[in-house]
N, C-alpha and C positions, 0 to 999 in steps of 0.2 A: 774438915774432911776426915771422916772416921778412919779411913784406911791408914792415915798417918800414925795412928795409935795402935794399929793392929799388931798382933804377935808376928814375929819374924816368919814363922812357918806359913801364915796366911798371906804374907807379902810374896811368898814364893809359890803359892798355889795358883796355877794357871787359870783355873775355873773362876776363882774369886777375883783375880785381877782383870780377867776378860770382862766380867760383868761390871766391875767398877769403871773401867776405861770406856766401856760402851755408854755409860751414863755421864761420865765426866773424863774426857781424855787426859786432863791434867793429873788425874790419879796415877798416871804412869810414873810420876816422880817418886812415888812411895813403893813401887814394885822392886823386886829383887833385881840384881844386875843381870841375872840369867833371863828374866822376863823382859827387861829393857832391850835385850838382844834377840828376843823372839819376834820374828817378822810378823807372824799372825797377830800377836797381841798389839804390837806397835801400829800396824795398819788399822786395827780397830780404834786405837786411841787417836791417831791423827785424822781419821775419817770423822770422828766426833769433834775434835779440836786440833786443827792443824798445828797450833803452837806447841802441842805436846811433843813435837819433833825434838824440842830442846832436851827432853829427858831420855831419848832413845840412845842406844849404844852408838859409838862412832861408826861402826860398820854400817849400821842402818841409816845413819845420817848421810852416808855415801851411796845408798841404794836408790836407784832411779825410781823404782816403783813406789817405795815408801815416801820419798820426797815429793813425787807427783801427787800422791794421795793427800799429803799434808798441804801442799800449795793449792790444790784444788779447793780445799776447805777454807784455807786462809793464806793468801798470797804472802803475808809477812813471815810465814814459816820458812821462806827461802833464806832468811837470815841465819837459820840453824843448819842448813845443808852445807855439805862440804863444797868448797869453792869450785872444784872441777865440774860439778853438776850445774852450777849457776850459768855456765856458758852454753849449756845444751838447749 
């Protein structure tokens, strides 16, 4: 994955990361911490690959809309959601 070797400023560029995660949700793992906490970017990532929820910020792992998007794409993504959402 080329993003892994990208310069730090590219990993923080929302436009670059948005395009990358739309093609491969797992690219979220190489995004800056700020973008891992950006709901718009994370929803794009988990819609492409639900398992990308693993790389989202803790706050978004507890966000019902984000988790639902991830689980809709891949039910196994529930493993990365915060426990209180699993009972919903």
